[in-house]
C-alpha positions as CSV (number, residue, x, y, z in Angstrom):
1,M,0.1,0.0,0.1
2,S,1.3,3.5,-0.9
3,G,0.2,6.8,0.3
4,K,-1.0,8.6,3.3
5,Y,-1.7,5.6,5.7
6,S,1.2,3.3,4.4
7,N,2.8,3.2,7.8
8,L,-0.2,1.6,9.6
9,F,0.7,-1.5,7.8
10,K,4.5,-1.5,8.7
11,S,5.7,-3.3,11.7
12,F,6.6,-1.7,14.8
13,T,8.8,-2.9,17.8
14,F,8.6,-1.5,21.2
15,K,11.8,-0.8,23.3
16,N,11.1,-4.0,25.4
17,G,11.3,-6.1,22.4
18,I,7.6,-6.8,21.5
19,T,6.8,-6.5,17.9
20,L,3.3,-5.7,16.3
21,N,2.9,-6.9,12.7
22,N,1.2,-3.7,11.8
23,R,0.0,-0.6,13.7
24,V,-3.6,-1.2,13.7
25,V,-4.8,-2.2,17.3
26,M,-7.7,-2.3,19.5
27,A,-8.0,-0.6,22.6
28,P,-8.5,-3.0,25.7
29,M,-12.1,-3.3,26.5
30,T,-13.5,-4.7,29.8
31,T,-16.3,-7.2,30.3
32,W,-16.0,-7.0,34.0
33,S,-17.6,-3.7,34.7
34,S,-21.3,-4.9,35.1
35,N,-23.3,-6.4,37.7
36,D,-24.3,-9.9,38.2
37,D,-27.4,-9.1,36.1
38,H,-25.3,-7.7,33.3
39,G,-26.6,-4.3,34.0
40,F,-24.5,-1.1,34.9
41,R,-24.7,1.2,37.9
């Protein structure tokens, strides 16, 4: 891919050695924040 967003698809290595295959990631989401009846406060 070429153009404005081509860097999103290049690998990235953090200082601690973990490498991502691309830079498209999903933020962590929680499923543990609801009550026992699956409702929110």
